[in-house]
PLY file of the C-alpha trace (Angstrom):
ply
format ascii 1.0
element vertex 105
property float x
property float y
property float z
element edge 104
property int vertex1
property int vertex2
end_header
-18.04 99.97 28.00
-20.71 98.72 30.36
-18.23 98.69 33.28
-17.26 102.26 32.49
-20.86 103.45 32.60
-21.47 101.66 35.90
-18.28 103.12 37.38
-19.19 106.65 36.28
-22.72 106.23 37.66
-21.34 104.99 40.99
-18.90 107.90 41.26
-21.60 110.43 40.40
-24.00 108.97 42.95
-21.32 109.12 45.65
-20.40 112.69 44.74
-24.03 113.78 44.91
-24.47 112.12 48.32
-21.49 113.87 49.96
-22.99 117.40 49.83
-26.28 116.05 51.18
-24.50 114.66 54.24
-22.56 117.89 54.69
-25.76 119.97 54.72
-27.40 117.73 57.32
-24.38 117.81 59.64
-23.89 121.58 59.57
-27.27 122.50 61.05
-27.87 121.40 64.65
-31.43 120.50 65.59
-33.61 123.22 67.09
-33.94 121.32 70.39
-30.20 121.36 71.12
-30.30 124.60 73.13
-33.20 123.46 75.27
-31.74 120.01 75.84
-28.33 121.46 76.67
-29.77 123.87 79.23
-31.86 121.12 80.76
-28.92 118.71 80.84
-26.65 121.35 82.38
-29.13 122.28 85.11
-29.78 118.61 85.86
-26.04 117.92 86.09
-25.51 120.92 88.39
-28.37 119.76 90.60
-26.82 116.30 90.89
-23.43 117.81 91.70
-25.00 119.91 94.47
-26.68 116.81 95.88
-23.36 114.93 95.89
-21.55 117.87 97.49
-24.19 118.09 100.23
-23.98 114.34 100.81
-20.19 114.49 101.10
-20.42 117.46 103.48
-22.79 115.46 105.69
-20.40 112.52 105.66
-17.49 114.83 106.47
-19.37 116.29 109.45
-20.17 112.78 110.65
-16.53 111.68 110.30
-15.29 114.77 112.13
-17.70 114.06 114.99
-16.68 110.38 115.20
-15.06 109.43 118.50
-13.96 105.90 117.63
-13.73 103.28 114.89
-17.36 102.21 115.31
-18.59 105.79 114.80
-16.45 106.04 111.68
-17.88 102.79 110.31
-21.41 104.03 111.03
-20.72 107.21 109.05
-19.45 105.23 106.10
-22.36 102.78 106.24
-24.87 105.64 106.33
-23.23 107.36 103.36
-23.05 104.12 101.34
-26.74 103.44 102.02
-27.66 106.91 100.75
-25.57 106.45 97.62
-27.09 103.02 97.01
-30.61 104.49 97.24
-29.67 107.16 94.72
-28.32 104.48 92.41
-31.62 102.60 92.60
-33.50 105.81 91.78
-31.29 106.41 88.75
-31.78 102.84 87.53
-35.55 103.23 87.84
-35.37 106.31 85.61
-33.48 104.29 83.02
-30.87 105.36 80.52
-30.80 108.82 79.06
-31.22 112.28 80.40
-34.23 114.25 81.47
-37.30 113.52 79.42
-36.10 110.06 78.42
-38.78 107.37 78.35
-39.16 105.32 81.50
-38.29 101.63 81.33
-41.17 99.14 81.40
-42.26 98.00 84.86
-41.03 94.62 85.99
-37.36 95.08 85.19
0 1
1 2
2 3
3 4
4 5
5 6
6 7
7 8
8 9
9 10
10 11
11 12
12 13
13 14
14 15
15 16
16 17
17 18
18 19
19 20
20 21
21 22
22 23
23 24
24 25
25 26
26 27
27 28
28 29
29 30
30 31
31 32
32 33
33 34
34 35
35 36
36 37
37 38
38 39
39 40
40 41
41 42
42 43
43 44
44 45
45 46
46 47
47 48
48 49
49 50
50 51
51 52
52 53
53 54
54 55
55 56
56 57
57 58
58 59
59 60
60 61
61 62
62 63
63 64
64 65
65 66
66 67
67 68
68 69
69 70
70 71
71 72
72 73
73 74
74 75
75 76
76 77
77 78
78 79
79 80
80 81
81 82
82 83
83 84
84 85
85 86
86 87
87 88
88 89
89 90
90 91
91 92
92 93
93 94
94 95
95 96
96 97
97 98
98 99
99 100
100 101
101 102
102 103
103 104
C-alpha cells in the first residue's frame, strides 16, 4: 500500500512538472530580438572585414612579380589575421555585450 501511494505521488509530481516546462519553453525571452539583431549586424560586419582583407590579399597576389612577392603577400595577410585573432581572444567568449575576461590571462 505504501509503495502504491509513493508511486502515485511520483507520477503526479512528474505530470504536474511537464506542463510547467512546456510553458517556459514556448515563450522566448524579450531580449531575443535585440540580441539577434545585434548578433546579425556583428556577424555581417566581421564578414565585410574578412572580404576586404581577402580582396587586399588578392590585389597583392595579382601584383606579385615573383615567388618572394607572393610570400610577402601571404605573410602580410597571415599577420593581419593573427592580430584579429588576438583581438577576439581579448574580448573573450560570447557575442557582443559579453563580459570581458579578467586581465592577466
